[in-house]
C-alpha positions as CSV (number, residue, x, y, z in Angstrom):
1,X,57.3,100.4,10.5
2,X,59.0,100.4,6.9
3,X,57.7,98.0,4.4
4,X,59.5,94.6,4.6
5,X,59.5,92.3,1.9
6,X,58.1,88.9,2.6
7,X,61.7,87.3,2.0
8,X,63.2,89.8,4.8
9,X,60.4,89.2,7.4
10,X,61.0,85.0,6.7
11,X,64.9,85.8,7.0
12,X,64.6,88.3,10.0
13,X,62.6,85.7,11.9
14,X,64.9,82.7,10.9
15,X,67.6,84.9,11.9
16,X,66.1,85.2,15.7
17,X,65.4,81.7,15.5
18,X,68.7,80.3,15.1
19,X,70.1,83.2,17.5
20,X,67.8,81.7,20.1
21,X,68.3,78.3,19.6
22,X,72.1,78.8,19.7
23,X,72.0,81.0,22.7
24,X,69.7,78.0,24.4
25,X,72.8,75.8,23.7
26,X,74.9,77.8,24.9
27,X,73.3,78.6,28.5
28,X,72.7,74.9,28.4
29,X,76.6,74.4,28.3
30,X,77.5,77.3,30.6
31,X,74.8,76.2,33.7
32,X,76.5,72.7,32.9
33,X,80.1,74.1,33.9
34,X,78.7,76.5,36.6
35,X,79.5,79.4,34.8
36,X,77.3,83.0,35.6
37,X,74.0,82.7,33.2
38,X,72.9,86.4,33.6
39,X,74.0,87.8,30.9
40,X,73.4,84.8,28.3
41,X,69.9,84.7,30.2
42,X,69.2,88.5,29.8
43,X,70.0,88.6,25.8
44,X,67.8,85.6,25.5
45,X,65.1,87.1,26.9
46,X,66.0,90.0,24.4
47,X,65.8,87.7,21.5
48,X,62.3,86.1,22.3
49,X,61.1,89.5,22.5
50,X,62.5,90.7,18.9
51,X,61.2,88.0,17.6
52,X,57.3,88.0,19.4
53,X,58.3,92.1,18.5
54,X,58.4,91.0,14.8
55,X,55.6,88.3,14.8
56,X,53.3,91.1,16.5
57,X,53.9,93.4,14.0
58,X,54.1,91.3,10.9
59,X,51.2,89.1,12.0
60,X,49.5,90.7,14.5
61,X,50.4,87.7,17.0
62,X,49.8,89.2,20.8
63,X,52.7,88.9,23.0
64,X,52.6,88.8,26.9
65,X,55.6,91.6,27.3
66,X,55.2,94.9,29.8
67,X,56.5,98.7,28.5
68,X,59.9,97.6,30.9
69,X,60.7,94.2,29.2
70,X,60.3,96.3,25.9
71,X,62.4,98.7,26.9
72,X,65.1,96.5,28.3
73,X,64.8,94.0,25.3
74,X,65.2,97.6,23.3
75,X,68.5,98.4,25.0
76,X,70.0,94.7,24.9
77,X,69.3,94.5,20.9
78,X,70.8,98.0,20.2
79,X,73.4,97.3,22.3
80,X,74.4,94.2,20.5
81,X,74.6,96.0,17.1
82,X,77.9,97.9,17.0
83,X,79.9,94.5,17.7
84,X,78.0,92.7,15.2
85,X,78.6,95.1,13.0
86,X,82.1,95.2,13.8
87,X,82.3,91.4,13.2
88,X,80.7,91.7,9.9
89,X,82.9,94.0,9.1
90,X,85.6,92.0,9.3
91,X,84.0,89.1,7.7
92,X,85.2,87.4,4.5
93,X,83.2,88.9,1.4
94,X,80.7,86.5,-0.2
95,X,80.8,84.0,3.2
96,X,77.9,82.0,4.9
97,X,78.7,84.3,8.1
98,X,78.9,87.4,6.1
99,X,75.3,87.0,4.8
100,X,74.1,85.4,8.6
101,X,75.5,88.6,10.2
102,X,73.9,90.3,7.8
103,X,70.6,88.7,8.3
104,X,70.9,89.2,12.3
105,X,71.9,93.2,11.8
106,X,68.7,93.8,9.7
107,X,66.9,91.7,11.9
108,X,67.8,93.6,15.3
109,X,67.1,96.7,13.5
110,X,63.7,96.0,12.4
111,X,62.8,94.0,16.1
112,X,64.0,97.8,17.6
113,X,61.9,100.0,15.4
114,X,58.9,97.4,16.1
115,X,59.6,97.7,19.5
116,X,59.5,102.1,19.1
117,X,56.7,101.7,17.2
118,X,54.6,99.6,19.6
119,X,56.0,102.0,22.7
120,X,54.7,105.0,20.5
121,X,51.4,103.5,19.6
122,X,51.0,102.6,22.9
123,X,51.9,106.3,23.9
124,X,49.5,107.7,21.8
125,X,46.7,105.5,23.1
126,X,46.9,106.3,26.4
127,X,47.5,109.8,25.9
128,X,43.3,109.5,24.2
């Protein structure tokens, strides 16, 4: 993975933690209303995996996820990027929302990269 500054690491982890909290709250509200929660559960799992992969890459914290779970999380995170970028482009310059979205985009991109790097290492080790 590219060289990432400590401030970007911290912002990325905080961004994932915030996204997870907001998603958990949304899940609770949806469940109370009896709404379908499958999509939010899928995204929430991807956010948790993304956070775990960043911690694994930067701080060597172990993670319990399978290659299939990592691939699904990567797919979900990459799939969310275009809509986040669209909202970012429409956000007012200098606004807190724009800053939050900028950090979320960076965090998701770094998580996808961490998943890719992990998968590549896994393949290389399996090939030995």
